[in-house]
C-alpha positions in Angstrom: -61.7 64.8 -3.2 -62.1 67.3 -6.1 -58.4 67.3 -6.8 -58.2 63.5 -6.7 -61.1 63.2 -9.2 -59.5 65.7 -11.6 -56.2 63.7 -11.5 -58.1 60.4 -12.1 -60.0 62.0 -15.0 -56.7 63.2 -16.6 -55.1 59.8 -16.2 -58.1 58.1 -17.7 -58.0 60.5 -20.7 -54.4 59.6 -21.6 -55.0 55.9 -20.8 -58.0 55.8 -23.1 -56.0 57.6 -25.9 -53.1 55.2 -25.6 -54.3 52.4 -27.8 -55.5 54.8 -30.5 -52.0 56.4 -30.4 -50.1 53.2 -30.8 -52.4 52.0 -33.6 -51.5 55.0 -35.6 -47.8 54.3 -35.4 -47.9 51.7 -38.3 -46.6 48.5 -36.9 -44.3 49.9 -34.3 -45.8 47.5 -31.7 -43.1 45.0 -32.9 -40.3 47.3 -31.9 -38.7 47.6 -28.4 -40.1 51.1 -28.1 -43.5 49.4 -27.7 -42.3 48.0 -24.3 -41.2 51.4 -23.2 -44.5 52.9 -24.0 -46.3 50.1 -22.1 -44.1 50.8 -19.1 -45.0 54.4 -19.3 -48.7 54.0 -19.4 -48.5 51.5 -16.5 -46.4 53.9 -14.5 -48.9 56.7 -15.2 -51.7 54.5 -13.8 -49.6 53.7 -10.8 -48.5 57.1 -9.7 -50.8 59.6 -11.4 -49.9 63.3 -11.7 -48.2 65.3 -8.9 -50.2 67.5 -6.6 -49.2 70.4 -4.3 -48.7 67.8 -1.6 -45.9 66.2 -3.7 -42.7 67.6 -2.2 -41.0 68.1 -5.6 -44.0 69.9 -7.0 -45.4 71.8 -4.0 -44.7 75.2 -5.6 -46.3 74.4 -8.9 -50.0 73.9 -9.6 -50.3 71.7 -12.6 -54.1 71.6 -12.7 -54.3 74.0 -15.7 -52.3 71.3 -17.7 -54.2 68.2 -16.6 -57.6 69.8 -16.8 -57.2 70.3 -20.5 -57.7 67.2 -22.6 -54.7 67.7 -24.9 -54.9 65.6 -28.0 -51.7 63.5 -28.5 -50.2 64.4 -31.9 -49.7 61.3 -34.0 -50.0 62.3 -37.7 -46.9 63.4 -39.6 -47.3 67.1 -40.0 -45.5 69.2 -42.6 -45.1 72.9 -42.2 -46.6 75.0 -45.0 -44.5 78.0 -44.2 -40.8 78.7 -43.9 -39.4 77.8 -40.5 -35.9 79.2 -41.1 -36.8 82.5 -39.6 -36.9 80.8 -36.2 -33.3 79.7 -36.5 -30.4 81.4 -34.9 -29.1 82.2 -38.3 -25.8 83.8 -37.6 -24.4 80.6 -36.1 -22.1 78.3 -38.0 -24.4 75.3 -37.4 -25.8 72.1 -38.6 -29.6 72.4 -38.3 -32.5 70.0 -37.8 -36.2 71.0 -37.6 -39.2 69.4 -35.9 -42.7 70.8 -36.5 -45.5 69.5 -34.2 -43.4 66.5 -33.4 -42.4 65.6 -37.0 -38.9 65.9 -38.6 -38.9 68.4 -41.4 -36.2 67.3 -43.8 -36.8 70.1 -46.2 -35.9 72.7 -43.5 -33.0 70.8 -42.1 -29.4 71.3 -43.2 -26.6 68.7 -42.5 -23.5 69.2 -44.6 -20.3 68.6 -42.7 -20.5 65.8 -40.2 -17.5 63.8 -38.9 -17.2 60.2 -40.0 -19.3 57.7 -38.0 -21.4 60.4 -36.3 -25.1 60.0 -36.3 -27.7 62.8 -36.1 -31.2 61.8 -37.1 -34.7 61.6 -35.8 -35.2 59.1 -33.1 -37.8 57.3 -35.2 -35.4 56.9 -38.0 -32.6 55.8 -35.7 -34.8 53.0 -34.2 -35.1 51.6 -37.7 -31.5 52.2 -38.9 -29.5 51.6 -35.6 -31.9 49.5 -33.4 -29.1 47.9 -31.2 -27.4 51.2 -30.6 -30.6 53.0 -29.6 -31.9 50.1 -27.5 -28.6 50.2 -25.5 -29.3 53.7 -24.3 -33.0 54.6 -24.7 -34.9 54.5 -21.4 -31.7 53.6 -19.5 -31.2 57.1 -17.9 -34.7 58.4 -17.2 -36.3 57.5 -13.9 -40.1 57.9 -14.2 -40.5 59.8 -11.0 -43.7 61.7 -12.0 -46.7 61.3 -14.2 -45.1 63.7 -16.7 -42.1 61.4 -17.1 -44.5 58.5 -17.5 -46.6 60.3 -20.1 -43.5 61.1 -22.1 -42.6 57.4 -22.2 -46.2 56.3 -22.9 -46.5 58.6 -25.9 -42.9 58.2 -27.0 -42.8 59.0 -30.7 -39.9 61.0 -31.9 -37.1 63.4 -31.1 -33.5 63.9 -31.9 -30.8 61.2 -31.8 -27.2 62.3 -31.7 -24.4 59.8 -31.4 -20.7 60.7 -31.3 -18.3 57.7 -31.7 -14.9 57.7 -29.9 -12.5 60.6 -30.7 -15.1 62.7 -32.5 -15.0 66.5 -32.4 -17.9 68.3 -34.0 -16.7 71.7 -35.0 -20.0 73.2 -35.9 -22.8 73.8 -33.4 -25.7 71.4 -33.7 -29.0 73.4 -33.7 -32.3 71.6 -33.2 -35.5 73.6 -33.6 -38.7 72.3 -32.1 -41.6 74.4 -33.4 -45.2 73.9 -32.2 -48.5 75.5 -33.2 -51.0 72.6 -32.8 -54.0 74.1 -30.9 -54.9 71.9 -27.9 -52.3 69.3 -29.0 -49.7 67.4 -26.9 -46.3 66.9 -28.5 -43.8 64.6 -26.9 -40.1 64.6 -27.6 -37.6 62.0 -26.4 -34.1 63.2 -27.2 -31.2 60.8 -26.9 -27.6 62.2 -26.9 -24.6 59.8 -26.5 -21.0 60.9 -26.6 -18.4 58.1 -26.5 -14.9 58.6 -25.0 -12.8 61.7 -26.0 -15.6 63.4 -28.0 -16.8 66.9 -28.1 -20.0 68.8 -29.2 -22.1 71.9 -28.7 -25.8 71.5 -29.0 -28.7 73.9 -29.0 -32.2 72.6 -28.2 -34.5 75.5 -29.2 -38.2 75.2 -28.3 -40.5 77.9 -29.7 -44.0 78.2 -31.0 -47.0 80.3 -32.3 -47.7 83.4 -30.3 -51.1 82.7 -28.7 -51.7 79.0 -29.4 -52.5 76.7 -26.5 -50.6 73.4 -26.5 -48.5 71.1 -24.3 -44.9 70.1 -25.0 -43.3 67.3 -23.0 -39.6 66.9 -23.7 -37.2 64.4 -22.1 -33.5 64.4 -22.8 -31.4 61.3 -22.0 -27.7 62.0 -22.1 -24.5 60.0 -21.7 -21.2 61.8 -21.5 -18.2 59.5 -22.1 -14.8 59.5 -20.5 -12.7 62.6 -21.4 -15.7 64.0 -23.4 -17.1 67.5 -23.5 -20.7 68.4 -24.1 -22.2 71.9 -24.0 -26.0 71.8 -24.1 -28.0 75.0 -24.5 -31.8 74.8 -23.8 -33.8 77.7 -25.1 -37.5 77.9 -24.4 -39.7 80.6 -25.9 -43.0 78.8 -26.3 -46.4 80.5 -26.9 -47.6 82.6 -24.0 -50.5 80.1 -23.6 -48.5 77.0 -23.9 -47.3 74.5 -21.2 -43.7 73.2 -21.3 -42.4 70.3 -19.1 -38.7 69.5 -19.7 -36.5 67.0 -18.0 -32.9 66.1 -18.6 -31.1 63.1 -17.0 -27.3 63.0 -17.5 -24.7 60.5 -16.7 -21.1 61.8 -16.8 -18.1 59.4 -16.7 -14.4 59.9 -15.8 -12.9 63.3 -16.7 -16.1 64.3 -18.6 -17.2 67.9 -18.9 -20.9 68.8 -19.1 -22.2 72.3 -19.2 -25.9 73.1 -19.4 -27.4 76.5 -20.1 -31.1 77.0 -19.5 -32.9 80.1 -20.8 -36.7 80.2 -20.0 -38.6 83.0 -21.6 -42.0 81.7 -22.7 -45.0 79.5 -21.9 -47.7 80.0 -19.2 -46.2 77.2 -17.0 -42.7 76.0 -17.5 -40.9 73.3 -15.6 -37.2 72.4 -16.1 -35.7 69.4 -14.3 -32.0 68.8 -14.7 -30.5 65.7 -13.0 -26.8 65.2 -13.3 -25.2 62.0 -12.1 -21.4 62.3 -11.6 -20.3 58.8 -12.2 -16.6 59.2 -12.4 -13.6 61.1 -11.1 -12.3 64.5 -12.3 -15.7 65.5 -13.7 -16.6 69.1 -14.4 -20.3 69.8 -14.2 -21.8 73.3 -14.7 -25.5 74.3 -14.7 -26.4 77.9 -15.6 -29.9 79.4 -15.9 -31.7 82.6 -16.6 -35.5 82.9 -16.4 -37.7 85.9 -17.2 -41.3 86.1 -16.0 -44.1 88.5 -16.6 -47.9 88.6 -16.7 -48.9 85.4 -14.7 -46.2 83.2 -16.0 -44.9 80.4 -13.7 -41.3 79.2 -14.2 -40.1 76.3 -12.1 -36.4 75.2 -12.1 -35.4 72.0 -10.3 -31.8 70.8 -10.3 -30.0 67.8 -8.7 -26.3 67.1 -8.9 -25.3 63.7 -7.5 -21.6 63.5 -6.6 -21.0 59.8 -6.2 -17.3 59.7 -7.0 -14.3 61.7 -5.6 -12.3 64.6 -7.1 -15.0 66.3 -9.1 -16.3 69.9 -9.4 -19.7 71.4 -9.9 -21.0 74.9 -10.2 -24.6 76.2 -10.4 -25.7 79.8 -11.1 -29.4 80.6 -11.7 -30.8 84.0 -12.0 -34.5 85.1 -12.3 -36.2 88.4 -13.2 -39.9 88.5 -12.3 -42.5 91.2 -13.1 -46.2 91.7 -12.8 -47.8 88.6 -11.1 -45.3 86.1 -12.3 -43.9 83.3 -10.1 -40.5 81.8 -10.1 -39.2 78.7 -8.4 -35.7 77.4 -7.9 -35.2 74.1 -6.1 -31.6 72.9 -6.3 -29.9 70.1 -4.5 -26.3 68.9 -4.4 -25.7 65.4 -2.9 -22.2 64.4 -1.9 -22.0 60.7 -1.1 -19.5 59.3 1.5 -16.9 58.2 -1.0 -17.0 61.5 -3.0 -14.1 63.1 -1.2 -12.3 66.1 -2.6 -15.6 67.4 -4.0 -15.9 71.1 -4.8 -19.5 72.2 -5.3 -21.0 75.6 -5.5 -24.7 76.7 -5.9 -26.2 80.2 -6.2 -29.7 81.5 -7.0 -30.4 85.2 -7.3 -33.7 86.9 -8.1 -34.9 90.4 -8.8 -38.6 91.2 -8.3 -39.8 94.1 -10.4 -43.3 94.4 -8.9 -44.9 94.0 -5.5 -47.1 91.2 -7.0 -44.2 89.0 -8.3 -43.1 86.1 -6.1 -40.3 83.6 -6.0 -39.7 80.4 -3.9 -36.1 79.4 -3.7 -34.7 76.4 -1.9 -31.0 75.7 -2.4 -29.8 72.5 -0.6 -26.6 70.7 0.3 -26.6 67.1 1.5 -23.0 66.1 2.4 -21.8 62.8 3.7 -18.1 63.3 3.0 -15.8 65.3 5.2 -13.0 66.5 2.8 -15.1 68.8 0.6 -15.6 72.4 -0.3 -19.2 73.2 -0.8 -21.4 76.3 -0.5 -24.8 77.5 -1.5 -26.9 80.6 -1.2 -29.9 82.5 -2.5 -31.1 86.1 -2.7 -34.4 87.8 -3.5 -34.7 91.5 -3.8 -35.5 94.5 -5.9 -33.2 96.7 -8.0 -30.6 98.6 -6.1 -32.1 102.0 -5.4 -28.8 103.7 -4.8 -27.4 102.6 -8.1 -30.7 103.5 -9.8 -30.6 107.1 -8.5 -26.9 107.4 -9.3 -27.6 106.6 -12.9 -30.6 108.9 -13.3 -28.6 111.7 -11.6 -26.3 111.5 -14.6 -29.2 112.4 -16.9 -30.2 108.9 -17.9 -33.9 108.4 -18.4 -35.5 106.2 -15.7 -36.6 103.4 -18.1 -33.1 103.2 -19.6 -31.5 103.2 -16.1 -33.7 100.4 -15.1 -32.8 98.4 -18.2 -29.1 99.0 -17.5 -29.4 97.5 -14.0 -31.3 94.5 -15.2 -28.8 93.9 -18.0 -26.0 94.1 -15.5 -27.8 91.6 -13.3 -28.0 89.0 -16.2 -24.5 89.6 -17.4 -22.6 87.0 -15.3 -24.9 84.3 -16.7 -24.6 85.5 -20.3 -20.8 85.7 -20.1 -20.8 81.9 -19.3 -22.2 81.3 -22.8 -19.3 79.9 -24.8 -20.9 80.3 -28.3 -20.2 84.0 -28.9 -22.7 84.4 -31.6 -25.5 83.1 -29.3 -25.0 85.9 -26.9 -26.5 88.5 -29.2 -29.9 86.8 -29.8 -30.1 86.2 -26.1 -29.4 89.9 -25.4 -32.0 90.8 -28.0 -34.6 88.6 -26.2 -33.8 90.3 -22.9 -34.1 93.7 -24.6 -37.5 92.8 -26.0 -38.6 91.6 -22.6 -37.4 94.9 -21.0 -39.3 96.9 -23.6 -42.4 95.1 -22.3 -41.4 95.9 -18.7 
C-alpha cells in the first residue's frame, strides 16, 4: 500500500505540473508536439511508474527518483561560464551544447556540414522543418514505462540530426548535454534520421556538476536508412547525486550498419535501454558497453535486438567493473523471428567484482523461432584473476599498479571496438581516474 501511494503521489506531481509546463512554452499548444505531450501525460496516468514487481525493472528500485519532486525545467537557461572544458577537445568534430535543456549557440561550433544536412535543436527544427520532424518524431518510441511517458509529456528540446541521401559526414558530431539544476528535471528528445547511403559518427555526452541532485530523462529515436552507417557513442558521467534514465529505439533498414557504444561512469542511479529493430536483410548491428560502479551506484543496462528479417548479424559485448556497494544489472535479449533465417547473433556480459559488497544481476536471453541460425550467449561474474595478480607482483610491480593493469586488460576488448581513435584516450583517462579512486 505504501509503495502504491508513493507512485500515485509521483504521478500526481507531474500531472499537476503539466499545464504549468505547457503554458510556459509560448504558444506551442498549436503545434503537433502538443499532441505528443498530451499522449505522454495520459500514458503516465494509465501505467504509472514501474515497481520491483515489473519484470523489466525488478532489479532497479526507482523510489529515490519518484520520491523527489523534481521541478520540470522550462525556462531558457544560459550558462554564465565556459562549457568548452567539458568537450572532448582533441576530436575533429562539429559541436553543439545544451545547458539545463537549452541550446547554447555561443558554445556551439558548426562549420563544415554537407549540403542538405540538418543539425539543430529539436525546438528549432519543429519550427523550420515541421513536416520532416512530424514524419519521424514519436514514431519509434513505444511508451512502455512511466519514464517513457514522462519524457513525452515534458517533451521540450533535444538534438535533431537529418542526413539526406548519399551524405557522408566526415567530422564527428559531438553533442554535449550539461546539467547543474538543483532538484530539476531536464528532458531531452533526440531525433536522428539517416536516409539511404549516408554515414555519420555521433557522440552524445551527458555530464554535470559534481554534487548537484537532478534528474535527466533522455530518449533517442533513430532511423537508419538502407546502406547507411551510423556509429553512436553514449557517454554518461553525470553528478554523483544525479539520476539518469536513457532510452534508445532504433529502426535499421536493408544493409544498414548500426553500432552503439555505451559508457556509464556517473550518477547515483543510471538506466540504459537500447532497443534495436532489424527491419531489413544484411543488417549489421553491434552493441558495446562498459560500466564502472563504486560507492552505492546502481547501473542498469537493458538491451533488446529484434531480428525480424533474414541474413543479418548482431553482436553484443558488455563489461562491468563494480566496487564498494555498487550494483550492476545487465538484461539482454535477442529475439529471432520465424522468418529471420540465416541470422548470426552473439551476446556476452562479463563482470568483475572488486569488493565482497558489490553485486551484479545478469540475465542474457535468446528467444529463437528460426532453425537455420547461429546464436550464442553467456555471462560471467568473478573477481580478478589471483594467479595473474601474483605473477605480476612477483615481478616487482606494486599491488595497486598490478590491480590496475588487470582491470585495464579486462576493459581493453571493449575499448578496442571504439572506432574514433582520439576518443579512446579520454575513455582511458576516465578509467584511470576511476582506478585511482579504487
